Each structure stands twice: as structure tokens, then as C-alpha cells.
C-alpha positions, 0 to 999 in steps of 0.5 A: 949820360945817354945810353946809345942805340944802334939806330940812333942818329944825330941832327942839327938845327941852326938859323945859319945852316944851309937847311939841307936834308938830312941835316946831319952836320952843322953846315947842313943844319935845318932852319927849323926844329920841325924839319929835323923831326920830319926826317926822324918821322920818315926814317922808320928807325922807331925807338932809336934815341935820336938827338936833335942839337939846336943852336941859339935862335928863334924857332916855330912850334913843334908838333909831335903828333902820333908817329912812333918814330919820334919815341926816344928823341932828345931836343938839346940846346947847344952852341952852334958848332959845338961837338956833341961828342964833347957835349952830349947833353948840350952846352948847359948854360943860361945863355944857351937856354935863353937863346934857344926859343921855341915860340907858339907860332900855332896854338901851342909852342909844343904839342904832343899826343899819345904816341909821343913817349920818352921825349927829352928837352934840354937847355932851351926856352919854351915861350908862348904869347897866345895860349899854353907853352906846351900841351899834351892831349888826353891820351898823352905819352909817358917818360917826358923829361925837361932839364934846364928848360924855361917856360916863359908864358906871357900875360893873359894866356893859359898854363905854362905846361898842361898834360891833360892826360889819363895815366901819364907816368914818369914826368921829370922836371930838373932845374926848370923855371916856370914864368906865368904872367897871369893867374893860370897854373904854371904846371897843370897835370890831370888824371893819374899823372906822376913824376918828379920836380927837382931843384 
């Protein structure tokens, strides 16, 4: 269950949306997750627990780079047209998880740095074929959560997920699948990183 914020907003991403800002309905859904992140960055809401609902499709890399306005954001895989009031945590199925693909169109599929705290991913796949699936830099943020997320990493690349941090706290992996096609680690945590892996 989400604990709402007075400033929280809801955004939608779908390949069949009209890509019309502010992406606040399925009909006007952004075609890329980065577009919805950009609206949050420019909103000035700060720690607002915004939610980005993402329909099955293939999406470019996400950069969560240093803007405090993305703190507390949820990125949630859900069936296109589903009502978030009925499915606030998204549609929790393998079909949706495997159908919402974030690919590394840049070096990483998901990149973050120090100001990216309290980010939650649900019901999606992070896939890489050139480097790591996800990377958080040396001063990475805290309180990252992953629920029903698959990290699908091809052969001859780096770790599925790398937190190259100094003091990251409260990472949570719940019902997650790590596939790594080479000898690198599925999960690499550096420094004083702490967290929980469940199920």
C-alpha cells in the first residue's frame, strides 16, 4: 500500500499513448519513461511520491541524475488502461513484468547518482546487452526498492546491478530474478551498503 502525499501526481507511459505532456492519462501517455521523469523534474514538487505507470513495451535507458524532485518516485509496470485506483501497485504478473522492458540504449539501462533517493521499481524487466543493467554512482542514494523485477543481462557484460556506493542504506529486493550470462556478479554492492533480499 502506498502512503500518499498531498503533492503526489500520476503519470502514464505507453507505446500507444499520444505522447502529450503532462502525460496524466493513458490516452496522453508518454512514449518513453524518461519523458515522465522529465515532467517530475520540472514540477518542483520535491519529495512527492509521484507514480509513473508503465504499460508493456520497450523503453530507452532511464537517467535519474541529481534532481531532488525525483525523490520518492515509483516506476510501476501495469496493463495498458488499468485503473491505478484498483491496482495501485500495478498488475503483478510475469506477463507484465516480462513485457515492460527497459533497455540500455546508453551505457546502462538505469543510471542514478547521489540525489536519487527512495526510488521504487515494480513489475518490470531491466535488460542490458552492453554493460550493466543498473548503476548507481559512488555517492548513490538510499532507500531503493525492487518488487517483481527481472534483471536480464546478456553474455559478456558486467554485473546485473552495481551500487558502487559509500554508505547506501535500505536496499530492498523482493521477488526479483537475476540472470547474468557471464562470470560477473548478479549483484555487486560496495562500501557500507545495507539492505534485504527476500524470496
